[in-house]
N, C-alpha and C positions, 0 to 999 in steps of 0.2 A: 382408521383415522378419518375424520369428517372432511368432506370435500373443501369446505371453507378454510379449514386449518391447513390442508395441503396447499391450497392456492395462496394462502398468506405466506407460508414458509418459502415456497419456490418463487413467488413474485417479488419477495422482499418488501412488501407493502403492508403496513399495520401489523408488524411483528411484535412479539413480547420484548420487553426491555432487556438489553444486555447490560450487566452490572459492572463489568470490568474488562479491560483489554489493554495490552501494551502496543508497541510498534515504534520503531525509530527509523528515520530516514535521513540520509545526507544526499543533497543534490548539488552538482556543480555544472559548469558549462560543457563538461565532457562525459559525465556519467551520473547515474542514479543508483543508490544502493540502500537496501532496507531489510530490517528484520521484522517478522510478524510474531507476536507473542500472545498466546492464549492457551486454552486447554486442548489436548489431543482428542478429548471426547467430543469436542464441538468443531471438528476439522474434517474437511473432505479427503485429505491425504491424496491429492491429485494435482498434477500440473497439466494444463490443457493448451493445445494449439488449435486454433480455429481459423478457417478461411471461407467464410460464408459468401453466398451469392449477393446478399444484401448486408451491408456493414463491412467494416474493415477487418483484415486479418489481425489476429491477436495471439499473444502468448502470455499466460499467467496462471495464477492459482485460483480455482473455483471455490466458492462458498455457497452451500445449498444448491449446487450444480449450476444455476443460472448466474449467480453473482460472481464477483471477483474480489479477492483480497487486494491484489495488486497485479500489474502486468504492463505490457507494451503493445502498441499497435503498429501497423505497417508504415505509418507516417513518422515513427519515432517518438510518439507521445507516450509517456510512461506515467503511471499513477498508482497511488495506494491510499488506504484510509487509516486513521488513527483515532480511536475512541477518546472522547474528552469527558462527557458527563451526560446525565439524563435530565438536565435542567430544562424546564418548559417542554417536556416530552409530549408529543402529539402524534396523531395518525399521520403517517407520511412514508416516504421512501427510505429504505435502509441504505447504509453507506456502501454495502457491497453491491447492491443493485445500481447505485449511482456510479460506482467505478466501472461497472459493465457498460452503462450508458455512455460514459466518457470515452472509453476505449473503442466502443463500436461506432461512434459517430463524430468524434472530435479530431481535428488535425493539429491543433496548437493549444498552448496554455490559454490564449484568449478565448478560443472556442469552449474550453473546459470551464473557465470561470463563468462565462455567459450561461452555460447549461446549469451549473451548480447554483447560480443565482435564480434560475427559473423554476426549479423543481421544489416540492415541499419536503423538508427534512424532518425525520421523526425525532432525532436526538442530536446532541452536540458532537460533531466530529471535525477533525482536521483532515484535509485532503492534500497530500504532497503530489505535485504535478510538475513535470519538466518536459521540454521538447527539444527537437534536434537543432533548433535555431540558437540554443544556449540560454533560453529563458526558463526560470524556475518560479513557482508560486506555491505558497502554502495557503489554501483556502480554509478559512475558519468559518464553519457553518453551524448555526443553531436553528431551531424551528422558526425563529422570528427574524434573524439577521444573518447575512453572509458578508464577511470581510475577506480581504486578500492581502498577503504580504508578498511582494514581488522582488525578484533579484535577477541580475544577469551575471552574477559572480558565483555565489554559492549560498546554500540555504539549508538549515536544519529544520526538521519537523518531528515533533514528538506528541505527547498526550496532554498538553495544556494550551489554552489560547494565550496569545501574546499581544494582540492589538488591545488597546486600552478599553474600548467600549464593551468587550466580551469577556474580560477577565473575571467578572463576577459569576460567570457560568462555569468556571473551573471547579473541580472537586476540591474538598477542604485540604487534603494532603496531596500536594503535587511535587514533593521534594525529589522523589525518584525521577520523575519526568524532567525536572530542572537539571539534575545531575547528568542525565543522558544528553540533554541539550548542550550543557557545558562541555562534555567530552567530545561531542561532535564538532562544536565550535573549535576545539583544539585541533582536531583533524583537518578542518577547513583551513585554519591558519598555517598548518604544516604542508598543505597542498599535497596530500597523499595520493599516490597513484591509484588507478582503478583496481589493480591486483591487490595492493596493500589494503585498500578500503574494504574489498570483499573479505579478505582474511581477517581484518580487525572487527568486522561485524559477525563473522560466522564461527570463530573459534570459541571454545567453551570458557576460556579464561578472560574473554573480553568483557569490559564494563557494560557492553550492550547485549550480552547473552545471559538469559535468565533460565532458571530451572524450577521455579515455583509453580509447577503444573497443576497441583491440587488447588492453588489459589487463583487459577485462571491467568497466570502470568509466567508462562514458560515459552522460550523461543521454539518456534515450530519450523520456520524456514528463513533462509536468506535469499533475496532476489536482487540481482544487479544487472544493469544495462549500460553499455557503452555506445554513445551516440554516433561517433565517427565510423565505427565498424559494424554497427547494428548487432553487436555481440551480447548474447544473454548468458549469464553465469548464475546458476542457482543450486541450492542444496537443501535437504532437510536438516533439522537439528542433528548435530553430531557428525555431519559431513563425511560419512563413509564413502559416498559417491558424490560427484559434482557433475551436473549437466552443464556443458559448455558448447555453445553452438552459435552460428551466425543466423540471425532470424531471417534476413532477406534470402539466404540460401534455401531455407526451409520453404519460404513462400514460392520460390522458383522451382520447387520440386525435389530438393535434396532431403533424404531421410536423415533422422537423428541417429547417432551411433548407439544410444541407449534407449531401452523401452521401459526402464524403471530406475529409480534411484533410492538408496537406503540411507537412513540416519539412525541415531540412537539417542535415547534420553539419558 
């Protein structure tokens, strides 16, 4: 493979267009829970914990090694991306590189919004972001405009833009995204617990769990974080194994009880 192509893939800058992708997130003042939906052929199959000398300690799912699908950092800032469309596609930073930048350098939702407004975006993505102060934000980013939906109560984030100026950038068919949004709104109204939210996202009969892997729309993992306890709970699709640990304990030197987790399609 040519050096320029390798650099493009691993840096997440000026990458080829991604044509489809799912992802559903529910954020509240006490937790964040999310499903990542795509093809297993384009997936790193890894969960990574990092505590670098420069940058914040993080836990999350890598994409093309350097990027992140989603994750949390040592300040309790959690983030994930959601593909919307390729409207006005341009040379710019990929969503997974943007998530890595947010987790490595930001302490709050305000920091994350400021960063996401400052960088060039290649395509149209939502970014679901929440912090330990109880603030949540859905950043709606296109190559030309970045808007934000804020909340201190609860927020859903899926695969379409909801702020009025950006709705023209949505794909033609967003009915599936709207249905997922409606279901999450029902969960928000019911004020489901952290444990119930993780279960309702990760079980195969959930309205948020998909198996269209050949069409680039199958659930690959569920990731959840509880702010008050710094608890991470995550599993691959099929949840044979669940990784459940306190992130601050790992930062302080405690090893995880598992070195791998298994799921099934």
